[in-house]
C-alpha positions in Angstrom: 78.7 113.8 83.7 81.1 114.3 86.5 81.8 117.6 88.2 85.4 118.2 89.2 86.3 120.3 92.2 89.8 121.6 93.0 89.1 122.3 96.7 88.2 119.2 98.8 86.1 121.6 101.0 83.5 121.7 98.2 82.7 118.1 98.8 83.8 117.6 102.4 80.3 117.8 103.9 78.8 115.2 101.5 81.9 113.0 101.9 81.5 112.9 105.7 77.7 112.5 105.4 78.0 109.4 103.2 80.7 107.9 105.4 78.6 108.5 108.5 75.7 106.8 106.8 77.6 103.8 105.3 80.4 103.4 107.9 82.1 100.2 106.5 84.3 100.4 103.4 85.7 97.8 101.1 89.5 98.1 101.0 91.1 96.8 97.8 94.8 96.0 97.4 96.6 94.2 94.6 99.0 91.3 94.8 102.3 90.9 93.0 100.5 89.6 89.9 98.2 92.7 89.8 95.2 90.7 91.1 92.8 92.6 93.4 91.9 91.5 96.9 89.0 93.1 98.8 88.1 93.1 102.5 85.5 95.0 104.5 86.9 97.3 107.2 86.1 100.5 109.1 88.5 103.4 108.4 88.1 106.8 110.1 88.7 110.1 108.4 89.7 113.7 109.0 90.8 116.6 106.9 94.3 117.9 107.3 95.6 120.9 105.3 92.5 120.6 103.1 93.1 117.0 102.2 91.3 113.8 103.4 93.5 111.6 105.6 92.2 108.3 106.8 93.3 105.9 109.5 92.7 102.2 109.7 93.1 100.1 112.9 93.9 96.7 111.6 95.6 93.4 112.2 98.9 93.3 110.2 98.0 90.1 108.3 100.5 88.5 106.0 98.4 89.1 102.9 97.8 92.8 103.6 101.4 93.3 104.5 102.7 91.6 101.4 100.3 93.5 99.1 101.1 96.9 100.6 104.9 96.2 100.6 104.6 95.5 96.9 102.2 98.3 96.0 100.8 100.7 98.6 98.1 102.0 96.3 94.7 101.2 97.6 91.0 102.0 97.0 88.4 102.3 99.7 84.8 102.1 98.4 81.6 102.7 100.3 78.1 101.9 99.0 74.6 102.3 100.4 71.3 100.7 99.2 70.3 104.2 98.1 73.1 103.9 95.6 75.2 106.7 97.2 78.8 105.7 96.9 82.3 107.0 97.8 85.5 105.9 96.2 88.9 106.9 97.7 92.0 106.2 95.7 95.0 106.4 98.0 98.3 105.3 99.3 98.2 103.3 102.5 101.2 102.9 104.7 101.8 101.2 108.1 102.5 103.7 110.9 104.8 102.4 113.7 105.4 105.4 115.9 103.6 105.4 119.2 102.3 109.0 119.2 100.6 108.5 115.9 99.2 105.1 116.9 97.7 106.7 120.0 96.3 109.6 118.0 94.5 107.1 115.7 93.3 105.2 118.7 91.7 108.3 120.2 90.1 109.2 116.8 88.5 105.8 116.8 87.2 106.2 120.4 85.8 109.7 119.7 84.5 109.0 116.2 85.9 110.6 113.1 83.5 111.7 111.7 81.1 111.6 114.6 79.2 108.3 114.6 82.0 106.4 112.8 84.5 104.5 115.0 84.4 102.2 117.9 86.2 101.4 121.2 89.4 99.7 120.0 89.7 97.9 123.3 87.1 95.5 121.9 89.8 94.1 119.6 93.0 95.1 121.3 92.5 94.9 125.1 96.1 96.0 125.8 95.3 99.5 124.5 97.3 101.5 121.9 100.5 99.6 122.8 98.9 96.2 122.3 101.3 94.4 119.8 98.3 93.3 117.7 97.1 96.8 117.2 98.4 98.2 114.0 97.6 101.4 112.1 97.5 102.2 108.4 97.6 105.8 107.3 95.5 106.5 104.2 96.6 109.5 102.1 94.0 110.1 99.5 94.9 111.5 96.1 91.4 111.1 94.5 87.9 111.0 95.9 84.7 110.4 93.9 81.2 110.8 95.3 78.2 109.4 93.5 74.7 110.5 94.4 72.3 107.7 94.0 69.2 109.7 93.1 70.6 110.7 89.7 74.1 109.2 89.6 75.6 112.7 89.7 79.3 112.4 90.4 81.7 114.8 92.0 85.5 114.2 91.8 88.4 115.8 93.7 92.0 115.0 92.8 95.0 116.3 94.6 96.7 119.1 92.7 99.8 117.1 92.2 97.8 114.0 91.4 99.6 112.0 94.2 99.2 111.3 97.8 101.3 113.8 99.8 101.5 112.9 103.5 100.9 115.6 106.0 101.3 115.0 109.7 97.9 114.8 111.2 97.5 116.4 114.6 100.9 118.1 114.4 101.8 120.0 111.3 99.2 121.8 109.3 95.6 122.6 110.2 93.1 119.9 111.0 89.5 120.5 110.1 86.8 118.8 112.2 85.0 116.2 110.1 81.8 117.7 108.6 83.0 121.2 109.1 84.9 123.3 106.5 86.1 126.4 108.4 
């Protein structure tokens, strides 16, 4: 049976622990015919105003761009051989403003949560203004954690049931990953 929580802080520590352990996620989008497409990527996460917000440094491929233009709803799933899993249902949107792109770049460099991330120069040697460097913002509206030892499930859903963007790093209060002040 699943346990539902109303405050993301109740599951935040486990969320970040699983992501630190697993690191890579499968991102699923859907095409115009409703057919899913999955790819493995490495998003980073933080909590802003009590809600999980993810960032994905990615190439703006034609398939990903077409899928998100038609339907921005995405799922990011994590799985470990211990059967621990994380499922994040969200809305993913391209971010084009330079300050936010630089913000995501620095989160990747520093790790968010700690231990998750990389030096983006590896893929985009021109830095955060490299034309190939693109950023997706991930606004979660539902998160499910599954503990592998007993398949216990914990589910958080945004109060309004929808992704509500908050400006990370500017408006609202950011919580350090793994910490719930």
